C-alpha positions in Angstrom: -5.6 -14.6 -19.1 -6.5 -10.9 -18.9 -3.9 -8.7 -17.3 -6.1 -7.8 -14.3 -6.9 -11.4 -13.6 -3.2 -12.3 -14.1 -2.2 -9.6 -11.6 -4.7 -10.8 -9.0 -3.3 -14.3 -9.5 0.3 -13.2 -9.0 -0.7 -11.2 -5.9 -2.6 -14.2 -4.4 0.3 -16.4 -5.1 2.7 -14.1 -3.4 0.5 -13.8 -0.4 0.1 -17.5 -0.2 3.9 -18.0 -0.3 4.3 -15.3 2.3 1.9 -17.0 4.6 3.6 -20.4 4.1 6.8 -18.7 5.3 4.9 -17.0 8.2 6.1 -13.7 6.8 2.9 -12.0 5.5 3.6 -8.6 7.1 7.4 -8.6 6.2 6.8 -9.6 2.6 4.0 -7.0 2.1 6.0 -4.1 3.8 9.3 -4.9 2.0 7.4 -5.1 -1.4 5.8 -1.7 -0.7 9.2 -0.2 0.1 10.8 -1.7 -3.0 7.9 -0.6 -5.3 8.4 3.0 -4.4 12.0 2.7 -5.6 11.0 0.7 -8.6 8.7 3.4 -9.8 11.5 6.0 -9.7 14.3 4.0 -11.3 14.1 3.3 -15.1 17.4 1.3 -14.9 15.8 -1.0 -12.3 12.8 -1.5 -14.5 15.0 -2.4 -17.4 17.2 -4.7 -15.4 14.2 -6.7 -14.0 12.5 -6.9 -17.4 15.7 -8.1 -19.1 15.6 -11.6 -20.5 19.4 -11.6 -20.9 20.0 -11.7 -17.1 19.1 -15.0 -15.6 16.9 -15.4 -12.4 19.8 -16.3 -10.1 21.8 -13.2 -11.0 18.7 -11.0 -10.6 18.1 -12.5 -7.1 21.7 -12.0 -6.1 21.8 -8.4 -7.3 18.4 -7.6 -5.7 19.7 -9.0 -2.4 22.9 -6.8 -2.7 21.2 -3.6 -3.8 18.0 -4.0 -1.7 19.1 -5.8 1.5 15.8 -5.2 3.2 13.8 -6.8 0.3 12.5 -10.1 1.6 13.9 -13.2 -0.1 10.4 -14.2 -1.1 10.1 -10.9 -2.9 13.5 -11.2 -4.5 12.5 -14.6 -6.0 9.1 -13.3 -7.0 10.4 -10.3 -8.8 13.1 -12.3 -10.6 10.5 -14.8 -11.8 8.1 -12.0 -12.8 10.8 -10.5 -15.0 11.6 -13.9 -16.4 8.0 -14.4 -17.3 8.0 -10.9 -19.0 5.3 -9.7 -16.7 7.1 -6.8 -15.0 4.6 -4.4 -16.7 2.0 -5.9 -14.4 3.7 -4.9 -11.1 1.5 -1.8 -10.6 -1.7 -3.7 -10.8 -0.1 -6.6 -8.8 0.6 -4.1 -6.0 -3.0 -3.0 -5.9 -4.2 -6.6 -5.7 -1.5 -7.3 -3.1 -2.7 -4.5 -0.9 -6.4 -5.7 -1.0 -5.3 -9.3 -0.3 -2.9 -8.3 2.5 -5.6 -6.3 4.4 -8.1 -9.1 4.0 -5.7 -11.8 5.3 -4.3 -9.7 8.1 -7.5 -8.5 9.7 -6.4 -5.0 9.4 -7.9 -1.9 7.7 -5.9 0.9 6.2 -6.6 4.2 8.0 -5.2 7.5 6.7 -5.7 10.7 8.6 -5.3 14.3 7.3 -5.1 17.1 9.8 -3.7 20.6 10.0 -1.1 19.6 12.7 0.8 16.5 13.6 -1.5 14.2 15.5 -0.4 13.3 19.1 0.2 9.7 20.1 -2.9 9.9 22.3 -5.2 11.0 19.5 -3.7 8.2 17.2 -4.4 5.7 20.0 -8.0 6.9 20.3 -8.5 6.6 16.6 -7.1 3.0 16.7 -9.5 2.0 19.5 -12.5 3.6 17.7 -11.7 1.9 14.4 -11.2 -1.4 16.1 -14.4 -1.2 18.0 -16.4 -0.3 14.9 -14.7 -2.6 12.4 -13.2 -5.3 14.7 -10.0 -4.9 12.6 -6.7 -3.3 13.7 -5.9 0.0 12.1 -2.8 0.3 9.9 -2.5 4.0 10.5 -0.8 6.7 8.5 -1.2 10.5 8.8 -0.5 13.6 6.8 -0.5 17.3 7.6 -2.4 19.5 5.2 -3.0 23.1 6.2 -5.6 23.6 3.4 -8.3 21.8 5.3 -8.2 24.8 7.8 -9.1 22.7 10.8 -10.6 19.4 11.9 -9.8 16.0 10.5 -10.4 13.7 7.6 -10.2 10.0 7.9 -10.1 7.4 5.2 -10.9 4.0 6.6 -10.5 1.5 3.9 -12.7 3.0 1.1 -14.8 5.1 3.4 -14.0 8.8 3.9 -15.1 10.6 7.0 -14.7 14.3 6.4 -14.9 16.5 9.5 -12.6 19.2 8.1 -13.4 22.9 8.5 -12.9 23.5 4.7 -15.6 20.9 3.8 -18.0 22.3 6.4 -17.5 25.8 5.0 -18.1 24.5 1.5 -21.4 22.9 2.6 -22.6 26.1 4.2 -21.6 28.0 1.1 -23.7 25.6 -1.1 -26.7 25.8 1.2 -26.5 29.7 1.1 -26.3 29.7 -2.7 -29.4 27.4 -2.9 -31.4 29.6 -0.6 
């Protein structure tokens, strides 16, 4: 089985197990949190990939070191290491994200603005996204002064750019063409 197909298979399996435990959101969120640590810790990568440490020991140590890691994820990661497939974790995470959003009727929304967005603006964005897509918005935001003003929204794979910097760039291009 090709690695991308194998990664999708692992992600679908994890999502199916999470749903059977009625813990789709908890499993997804705790895996995201864990993965950010995993990417920064070479010792953790080596530990999970080790074939000299058995699954039960890996699960116990994961539970102790990462108490917020869902038990489903603990078992999944220990098994992944035992199968010598930890190298697939990055592509598994990409497939996991796609599958999670499909199963949870949510869409990932990321906003970039020059200042911190107020709760009222965030709520308006939530309502607009839900009315247009009929999905709930899983919202994150970031402050970036380089856009000069306005807002950019990434809704799933669609980017809506209403930033001042992009408007100025379009004006500049039209003036150069004239």
